[in-house]
VOLODO-201029 format. One record per atom (N, C-alpha, C, O, CB): residue number from 0; residue in three letters; x, y, z. Coordinates in nm, 3 decimals, always signed. Glycine has a CB too. Layout:
! VOLODO-201029
NUM/ALA/X/Y/Z
...
! end
This chain:
! VOLODO-201029
0/MET/+4.067/+6.014/+4.633
0/MET/+4.183/+6.102/+4.632
0/MET/+4.174/+6.194/+4.511
0/MET/+4.126/+6.154/+4.405
0/MET/+4.315/+6.021/+4.629
1/GLY/+4.219/+6.315/+4.528
1/GLY/+4.219/+6.412/+4.418
1/GLY/+4.346/+6.404/+4.336
1/GLY/+4.446/+6.346/+4.378
1/GLY/+4.200/+6.551/+4.472
2/ARG/+4.341/+6.464/+4.221
2/ARG/+4.456/+6.464/+4.132
2/ARG/+4.544/+6.586/+4.152
2/ARG/+4.656/+6.591/+4.101
2/ARG/+4.410/+6.458/+3.988
3/LYS/+4.495/+6.686/+4.226
3/LYS/+4.572/+6.809/+4.247
3/LYS/+4.653/+6.796/+4.375
3/LYS/+4.601/+6.762/+4.481
3/LYS/+4.478/+6.932/+4.254
4/LEU/+4.783/+6.824/+4.363
4/LEU/+4.876/+6.808/+4.475
4/LEU/+4.935/+6.941/+4.518
4/LEU/+4.965/+7.027/+4.436
4/LEU/+4.987/+6.712/+4.437
5/TYR/+4.951/+6.956/+4.649
5/TYR/+5.022/+7.069/+4.706
5/TYR/+5.169/+7.028/+4.716
5/TYR/+5.200/+6.918/+4.764
5/TYR/+4.964/+7.110/+4.848
6/VAL/+5.258/+7.114/+4.671
6/VAL/+5.402/+7.088/+4.679
6/VAL/+5.465/+7.203/+4.755
6/VAL/+5.469/+7.316/+4.706
6/VAL/+5.467/+7.072/+4.536
7/GLY/+5.513/+7.176/+4.875
7/GLY/+5.568/+7.279/+4.961
7/GLY/+5.717/+7.265/+4.984
7/GLY/+5.777/+7.163/+4.949
7/GLY/+5.498/+7.279/+5.091
8/ASN/+5.775/+7.368/+5.042
8/ASN/+5.918/+7.377/+5.074
8/ASN/+6.006/+7.367/+4.949
8/ASN/+6.111/+7.303/+4.950
8/ASN/+5.956/+7.267/+5.173
9/LEU/+5.961/+7.431/+4.845
9/LEU/+6.038/+7.434/+4.720
9/LEU/+6.150/+7.538/+4.730
9/LEU/+6.133/+7.641/+4.795
9/LEU/+5.947/+7.465/+4.599
10/PRO/+6.264/+7.511/+4.666
10/PRO/+6.367/+7.614/+4.660
10/PRO/+6.319/+7.729/+4.572
10/PRO/+6.240/+7.708/+4.480
10/PRO/+6.502/+7.556/+4.607
11/PHE/+6.367/+7.848/+4.599
11/PHE/+6.325/+7.964/+4.520
11/PHE/+6.372/+7.955/+4.375
11/PHE/+6.322/+8.026/+4.289
11/PHE/+6.376/+8.092/+4.583
12/SER/+6.469/+7.867/+4.349
12/SER/+6.518/+7.848/+4.214
12/SER/+6.429/+7.756/+4.130
12/SER/+6.448/+7.747/+4.009
12/SER/+6.658/+7.792/+4.218
13/ALA/+6.332/+7.690/+4.192
13/ALA/+6.244/+7.597/+4.120
13/ALA/+6.160/+7.673/+4.018
13/ALA/+6.115/+7.785/+4.043
13/ALA/+6.153/+7.520/+4.218
14/THR/+6.139/+7.610/+3.904
14/THR/+6.054/+7.667/+3.799
14/THR/+5.938/+7.572/+3.772
14/THR/+5.942/+7.455/+3.812
14/THR/+6.136/+7.694/+3.670
15/GLU/+5.838/+7.622/+3.704
15/GLU/+5.726/+7.535/+3.667
15/GLU/+5.774/+7.423/+3.575
15/GLU/+5.723/+7.311/+3.581
15/GLU/+5.614/+7.617/+3.599
16/HIS/+5.870/+7.454/+3.491
16/HIS/+5.927/+7.353/+3.401
16/HIS/+5.997/+7.242/+3.480
16/HIS/+5.977/+7.124/+3.451
16/HIS/+6.025/+7.417/+3.302
17/SER/+6.079/+7.279/+3.579
17/SER/+6.151/+7.178/+3.657
17/SER/+6.054/+7.095/+3.741
17/SER/+6.077/+6.975/+3.761
17/SER/+6.256/+7.245/+3.747
18/LEU/+5.948/+7.156/+3.790
18/LEU/+5.846/+7.084/+3.867
18/LEU/+5.773/+6.985/+3.776
18/LEU/+5.752/+6.870/+3.813
18/LEU/+5.745/+7.183/+3.931
19/ASN/+5.736/+7.031/+3.658
19/ASN/+5.670/+6.945/+3.560
19/ASN/+5.760/+6.827/+3.523
19/ASN/+5.714/+6.713/+3.515
19/ASN/+5.633/+7.025/+3.434
20/GLU/+5.886/+6.855/+3.500
20/GLU/+5.981/+6.750/+3.461
20/GLU/+5.996/+6.645/+3.571
20/GLU/+5.996/+6.525/+3.542
20/GLU/+6.118/+6.813/+3.429
21/ALA/+6.008/+6.688/+3.695
21/ALA/+6.024/+6.595/+3.807
21/ALA/+5.900/+6.507/+3.823
21/ALA/+5.912/+6.385/+3.834
21/ALA/+6.052/+6.672/+3.937
22/PHE/+5.782/+6.568/+3.825
22/PHE/+5.660/+6.492/+3.850
22/PHE/+5.617/+6.406/+3.732
22/PHE/+5.538/+6.313/+3.748
22/PHE/+5.548/+6.587/+3.886
23/SER/+5.668/+6.435/+3.614
23/SER/+5.635/+6.352/+3.498
23/SER/+5.694/+6.212/+3.510
23/SER/+5.657/+6.123/+3.433
23/SER/+5.684/+6.418/+3.369
24/GLN/+5.784/+6.191/+3.605
24/GLN/+5.837/+6.057/+3.631
24/GLN/+5.728/+5.964/+3.685
24/GLN/+5.741/+5.842/+3.679
24/GLN/+5.955/+6.064/+3.730
25/CYS/+5.620/+6.022/+3.738
25/CYS/+5.510/+5.944/+3.796
25/CYS/+5.389/+5.937/+3.705
25/CYS/+5.288/+5.875/+3.741
25/CYS/+5.470/+6.002/+3.930
26/GLY/+5.395/+5.999/+3.590
26/GLY/+5.282/+5.998/+3.497
26/GLY/+5.268/+6.131/+3.427
26/GLY/+5.358/+6.215/+3.430
26/GLY/+5.153/+5.964/+3.571
27/ARG/+5.152/+6.149/+3.363
27/ARG/+5.129/+6.271/+3.286
27/ARG/+5.088/+6.385/+3.378
27/ARG/+4.996/+6.372/+3.458
27/ARG/+5.021/+6.247/+3.179
28/VAL/+5.159/+6.496/+3.365
28/VAL/+5.131/+6.616/+3.444
28/VAL/+5.036/+6.705/+3.363
28/VAL/+5.070/+6.748/+3.253
28/VAL/+5.263/+6.692/+3.481
29/GLU/+4.918/+6.732/+3.420
29/GLU/+4.822/+6.820/+3.354
29/GLU/+4.865/+6.966/+3.366
29/GLU/+4.856/+7.042/+3.270
29/GLU/+4.681/+6.802/+3.414
30/SER/+4.914/+7.004/+3.485
30/SER/+4.960/+7.142/+3.506
30/SER/+5.056/+7.145/+3.624
30/SER/+5.048/+7.063/+3.715
30/SER/+4.839/+7.238/+3.530
31/ALA/+5.145/+7.242/+3.620
31/ALA/+5.238/+7.267/+3.730
31/ALA/+5.245/+7.418/+3.748
31/ALA/+5.274/+7.491/+3.653
31/ALA/+5.382/+7.204/+3.703
32/LYS/+5.218/+7.465/+3.869
32/LYS/+5.212/+7.609/+3.895
32/LYS/+5.286/+7.641/+4.023
32/LYS/+5.258/+7.583/+4.128
32/LYS/+5.065/+7.658/+3.904
33/ILE/+5.382/+7.732/+4.015
33/ILE/+5.451/+7.782/+4.133
33/ILE/+5.388/+7.915/+4.170
33/ILE/+5.371/+8.002/+4.085
33/ILE/+5.606/+7.797/+4.107
34/ILE/+5.352/+7.930/+4.295
34/ILE/+5.287/+8.050/+4.343
34/ILE/+5.392/+8.158/+4.368
34/ILE/+5.493/+8.134/+4.434
34/ILE/+5.205/+8.022/+4.472
35/THR/+5.366/+8.276/+4.313
35/THR/+5.461/+8.386/+4.325
35/THR/+5.398/+8.505/+4.395
35/THR/+5.275/+8.521/+4.397
35/THR/+5.512/+8.427/+4.187
36/ASP/+5.482/+8.587/+4.452
36/ASP/+5.438/+8.711/+4.515
36/ASP/+5.392/+8.806/+4.406
36/ASP/+5.463/+8.825/+4.307
36/ASP/+5.551/+8.775/+4.602
37/ARG/+5.276/+8.865/+4.421
37/ARG/+5.224/+8.949/+4.313
37/ARG/+5.302/+9.079/+4.297
37/ARG/+5.303/+9.137/+4.188
37/ARG/+5.078/+8.980/+4.338
38/ASP/+5.366/+9.127/+4.402
38/ASP/+5.441/+9.252/+4.392
38/ASP/+5.582/+9.232/+4.337
38/ASP/+5.629/+9.310/+4.254
38/ASP/+5.449/+9.318/+4.527
39/THR/+5.650/+9.126/+4.383
39/THR/+5.790/+9.105/+4.343
39/THR/+5.807/+9.001/+4.234
39/THR/+5.909/+9.001/+4.164
39/THR/+5.872/+9.064/+4.463
40/GLY/+5.709/+8.913/+4.217
40/GLY/+5.721/+8.806/+4.119
40/GLY/+5.807/+8.691/+4.168
40/GLY/+5.828/+8.594/+4.095
40/GLY/+5.777/+8.860/+3.991
41/ARG/+5.857/+8.700/+4.290
41/ARG/+5.943/+8.595/+4.346
41/ARG/+5.859/+8.479/+4.396
41/ARG/+5.748/+8.498/+4.446
41/ARG/+6.030/+8.652/+4.461
42/SER/+5.912/+8.358/+4.384
42/SER/+5.843/+8.239/+4.430
42/SER/+5.815/+8.248/+4.579
42/SER/+5.895/+8.301/+4.656
42/SER/+5.926/+8.113/+4.399
43/LYS/+5.700/+8.196/+4.620
43/LYS/+5.667/+8.189/+4.762
43/LYS/+5.712/+8.057/+4.823
43/LYS/+5.693/+8.034/+4.943
43/LYS/+5.517/+8.208/+4.783
44/GLY/+5.771/+7.969/+4.743
44/GLY/+5.825/+7.844/+4.794
44/GLY/+5.727/+7.728/+4.795
44/GLY/+5.754/+7.624/+4.855
44/GLY/+5.875/+7.865/+4.930
45/PHE/+5.613/+7.745/+4.727
45/PHE/+5.520/+7.633/+4.714
45/PHE/+5.446/+7.643/+4.582
45/PHE/+5.448/+7.746/+4.514
45/PHE/+5.421/+7.631/+4.833
46/GLY/+5.380/+7.534/+4.548
46/GLY/+5.306/+7.533/+4.423
46/GLY/+5.208/+7.417/+4.420
46/GLY/+5.184/+7.351/+4.521
46/GLY/+5.401/+7.524/+4.305
47/PHE/+5.152/+7.394/+4.301
47/PHE/+5.053/+7.289/+4.283
47/PHE/+5.083/+7.214/+4.154
47/PHE/+5.123/+7.274/+4.053
47/PHE/+4.911/+7.346/+4.281
48/VAL/+5.064/+7.083/+4.159
48/VAL/+5.081/+6.998/+4.042
48/VAL/+4.953/+6.918/+4.027
48/VAL/+4.904/+6.861/+4.124
48/VAL/+5.207/+6.904/+4.055
49/GLU/+4.899/+6.915/+3.906
49/GLU/+4.781/+6.833/+3.881
49/GLU/+4.821/+6.718/+3.790
49/GLU/+4.871/+6.738/+3.679
49/GLU/+4.667/+6.918/+3.816
50/MET/+4.799/+6.597/+3.840
50/MET/+4.831/+6.476/+3.764
50/MET/+4.707/+6.433/+3.685
50/MET/+4.596/+6.479/+3.714
50/MET/+4.880/+6.361/+3.858
51/SER/+4.725/+6.346/+3.587
51/SER/+4.613/+6.308/+3.501
51/SER/+4.523/+6.201/+3.564
51/SER/+4.411/+6.181/+3.516
51/SER/+4.665/+6.259/+3.368
52/SER/+4.569/+6.133/+3.670
52/SER/+4.483/+6.033/+3.736
52/SER/+4.511/+6.029/+3.886
52/SER/+4.615/+6.075/+3.932
52/SER/+4.504/+5.893/+3.674
53/ASP/+4.416/+5.973/+3.959
53/ASP/+4.433/+5.959/+4.103
53/ASP/+4.550/+5.866/+4.136
53/ASP/+4.624/+5.891/+4.231
53/ASP/+4.304/+5.905/+4.167
54/ALA/+4.566/+5.760/+4.057
54/ALA/+4.675/+5.665/+4.082
54/ALA/+4.811/+5.732/+4.063
54/ALA/+4.904/+5.708/+4.141
54/ALA/+4.663/+5.544/+3.988
55/GLU/+4.823/+5.816/+3.961
55/GLU/+4.949/+5.888/+3.939
55/GLU/+4.975/+5.988/+4.051
55/GLU/+5.090/+6.007/+4.092
55/GLU/+4.947/+5.961/+3.803
56/ALA/+4.869/+6.051/+4.101
56/ALA/+4.884/+6.146/+4.212
56/ALA/+4.931/+6.073/+4.338
56/ALA/+5.020/+6.123/+4.408
56/ALA/+4.750/+6.219/+4.240
57/ALA/+4.874/+5.957/+4.366
57/ALA/+4.915/+5.878/+4.483
57/ALA/+5.061/+5.834/+4.469
57/ALA/+5.136/+5.836/+4.567
57/ALA/+4.824/+5.756/+4.500
58/GLN/+5.100/+5.796/+4.349
58/GLN/+5.239/+5.756/+4.324
58/GLN/+5.333/+5.874/+4.345
58/GLN/+5.441/+5.858/+4.403
58/GLN/+5.255/+5.700/+4.180
59/ALA/+5.294/+5.992/+4.300
59/ALA/+5.377/+6.111/+4.315
59/ALA/+5.393/+6.147/+4.463
59/ALA/+5.502/+6.187/+4.505
59/ALA/+5.316/+6.230/+4.239
60/ILE/+5.287/+6.134/+4.541
60/ILE/+5.296/+6.163/+4.685
60/ILE/+5.394/+6.068/+4.751
60/ILE/+5.482/+6.110/+4.826
60/ILE/+5.157/+6.152/+4.753
61/SER/+5.379/+5.938/+4.723
61/SER/+5.468/+5.841/+4.788
61/SER/+5.612/+5.856/+4.743
61/SER/+5.705/+5.829/+4.819
61/SER/+5.419/+5.699/+4.759
62/ARG/+5.632/+5.898/+4.620
62/ARG/+5.768/+5.912/+4.569
62/ARG/+5.836/+6.042/+4.614
62/ARG/+5.954/+6.041/+4.648
62/ARG/+5.768/+5.905/+4.418
63/PHE/+5.763/+6.154/+4.615
63/PHE/+5.826/+6.284/+4.636
63/PHE/+5.810/+6.345/+4.775
63/PHE/+5.888/+6.432/+4.813
63/PHE/+5.773/+6.379/+4.538
64/ASN/+5.711/+6.302/+4.853
64/ASN/+5.695/+6.359/+4.987
64/ASN/+5.816/+6.323/+5.072
64/ASN/+5.844/+6.205/+5.094
64/ASN/+5.562/+6.309/+5.054
65/GLY/+5.887/+6.423/+5.120
65/GLY/+6.007/+6.402/+5.201
65/GLY/+6.134/+6.384/+5.120
65/GLY/+6.241/+6.363/+5.177
65/GLY/+5.988/+6.283/+5.286
66/SER/+6.124/+6.394/+4.988
66/SER/+6.243/+6.378/+4.903
66/SER/+6.311/+6.512/+4.879
66/SER/+6.253/+6.618/+4.900
66/SER/+6.206/+6.313/+4.769
67/ASP/+6.435/+6.505/+4.835
67/ASP/+6.516/+6.624/+4.811
67/ASP/+6.489/+6.682/+4.672
67/ASP/+6.483/+6.609/+4.573
67/ASP/+6.665/+6.590/+4.826
68/PHE/+6.471/+6.813/+4.666
68/PHE/+6.455/+6.884/+4.539
68/PHE/+6.547/+7.005/+4.545
68/PHE/+6.514/+7.105/+4.609
68/PHE/+6.304/+6.926/+4.513
69/ASP/+6.658/+6.998/+4.479
69/ASP/+6.758/+7.106/+4.479
69/ASP/+6.797/+7.151/+4.620
69/ASP/+6.806/+7.270/+4.648
69/ASP/+6.706/+7.225/+4.400
70/GLY/+6.819/+7.053/+4.707
70/GLY/+6.865/+7.085/+4.842
70/GLY/+6.757/+7.112/+4.944
70/GLY/+6.789/+7.141/+5.060
70/GLY/+6.952/+7.200/+4.836
71/ARG/+6.632/+7.103/+4.907
71/ARG/+6.520/+7.126/+5.002
71/ARG/+6.437/+6.997/+5.011
71/ARG/+6.419/+6.927/+4.911
71/ARG/+6.430/+7.247/+4.956
72/THR/+6.387/+6.967/+5.129
72/THR/+6.302/+6.851/+5.149
72/THR/+6.157/+6.890/+5.120
72/THR/+6.096/+6.968/+5.193
72/THR/+6.317/+6.794/+5.294
73/MET/+6.104/+6.836/+5.011
73/MET/+5.969/+6.872/+4.966
73/MET/+5.861/+6.812/+5.055
73/MET/+5.878/+6.704/+5.113
73/MET/+5.947/+6.828/+4.823
74/THR/+5.750/+6.883/+5.064
74/THR/+5.628/+6.831/+5.123
74/THR/+5.529/+6.817/+5.009
74/THR/+5.499/+6.914/+4.939
74/THR/+5.572/+6.926/+5.238
75/VAL/+5.478/+6.696/+4.990
75/VAL/+5.381/+6.672/+4.883
75/VAL/+5.262/+6.600/+4.942
75/VAL/+5.276/+6.493/+5.001
75/VAL/+5.445/+6.590/+4.765
76/ASN/+5.143/+6.658/+4.925
76/ASN/+5.021/+6.592/+4.968
76/ASN/+4.904/+6.641/+4.885
76/ASN/+4.918/+6.731/+4.801
76/ASN/+4.995/+6.616/+5.118
77/GLU/+4.788/+6.582/+4.909
77/GLU/+4.669/+6.621/+4.834
77/GLU/+4.633/+6.764/+4.866
77/GLU/+4.629/+6.803/+4.983
77/GLU/+4.551/+6.526/+4.864
78/ALA/+4.606/+6.842/+4.763
78/ALA/+4.568/+6.983/+4.782
78/ALA/+4.429/+6.990/+4.842
78/ALA/+4.340/+6.915/+4.804
78/ALA/+4.574/+7.061/+4.649
79/LYS/+4.413/+7.081/+4.936
79/LYS/+4.282/+7.104/+4.996
79/LYS/+4.212/+7.215/+4.918
79/LYS/+4.278/+7.305/+4.866
79/LYS/+4.295/+7.142/+5.149
80/PRO/+4.080/+7.209/+4.909
80/PRO/+4.008/+7.317/+4.839
80/PRO/+4.034/+7.451/+4.907
80/PRO/+4.045/+7.460/+5.029
80/PRO/+3.856/+7.288/+4.835
81/MET/+4.043/+7.554/+4.825
81/MET/+4.068/+7.688/+4.878
81/MET/+3.944/+7.737/+4.953
81/MET/+3.832/+7.730/+4.903
81/MET/+4.105/+7.786/+4.764
82/GLU/+3.967/+7.786/+5.075
82/GLU/+3.857/+7.838/+5.155
82/GLU/+3.833/+7.983/+5.118
82/GLU/+3.926/+8.055/+5.083
82/GLU/+3.887/+7.824/+5.306
83/PRO/+3.707/+8.027/+5.126
83/PRO/+3.680/+8.168/+5.095
83/PRO/+3.751/+8.260/+5.195
83/PRO/+3.758/+8.230/+5.314
83/PRO/+3.529/+8.195/+5.095
84/ARG/+3.801/+8.370/+5.145
84/ARG/+3.871/+8.466/+5.230
84/ARG/+3.775/+8.572/+5.280
84/ARG/+3.674/+8.602/+5.217
84/ARG/+3.987/+8.530/+5.154
85/ASP/+3.810/+8.629/+5.394
85/ASP/+3.737/+8.746/+5.442
85/ASP/+3.778/+8.863/+5.355
85/ASP/+3.888/+8.865/+5.300
85/ASP/+3.767/+8.774/+5.594
86/ASN/+3.690/+8.961/+5.341
86/ASN/+3.726/+9.080/+5.266
86/ASN/+3.821/+9.162/+5.354
86/ASN/+3.778/+9.227/+5.449
86/ASN/+3.600/+9.164/+5.225
87/ARG/+3.948/+9.157/+5.321
87/ARG/+4.049/+9.223/+5.404
87/ARG/+4.083/+9.363/+5.356
87/ARG/+4.162/+9.434/+5.419
87/ARG/+4.173/+9.140/+5.408
88/GLY/+4.026/+9.403/+5.247
88/GLY/+4.054/+9.537/+5.195
88/GLY/+3.995/+9.643/+5.285
88/GLY/+3.895/+9.620/+5.352
88/GLY/+3.998/+9.552/+5.054
89/ALA/+4.057/+9.758/+5.286
89/ALA/+4.009/+9.867/+5.371
89/ALA/+3.877/+9.922/+5.320
89/ALA/+3.797/+9.977/+5.396
89/ALA/+4.112/+9.977/+5.378
90/GLY/+3.855/+9.906/+5.191
90/GLY/+3.731/+9.957/+5.135
90/GLY/+3.731/+10.109/+5.128
90/GLY/+3.828/+10.174/+5.168
90/GLY/+3.613/+9.910/+5.217
91/ARG/+3.626/+10.163/+5.079
91/ARG/+3.616/+10.309/+5.070
91/ARG/+3.554/+10.362/+5.196
91/ARG/+3.458/+10.304/+5.249
91/ARG/+3.534/+10.353/+4.948
92/ARG/+3.606/+10.469/+5.244
92/ARG/+3.548/+10.533/+5.362
92/ARG/+3.499/+10.671/+5.322
92/ARG/+3.567/+10.744/+5.250
92/ARG/+3.652/+10.542/+5.479
93/PHE/+3.384/+10.703/+5.369
93/PHE/+3.325/+10.832/+5.333
93/PHE/+3.334/+10.929/+5.447
93/PHE/+3.288/+11.042/+5.434
93/PHE/+3.183/+10.815/+5.291
! end
């Protein structure tokens, strides 16, 4: 099992600090990151938490998956590696 967790269905009011604080109940949090829209800076409603050990990550999944976080039911599971994206840019046309 990996130490990096996907945390979905977060309220838009969630902050990296509040995510770190919540997950620290299961052990040491290496990092907590909420993904934001690059144009508006607004939360996209999901993020990632990296725990310091696999055991702490497993504990966090069992404790927080399906639990309430500021009125939203969180989804917490092991993060999957990011897949390479297709080049979606229009590119230069001559």
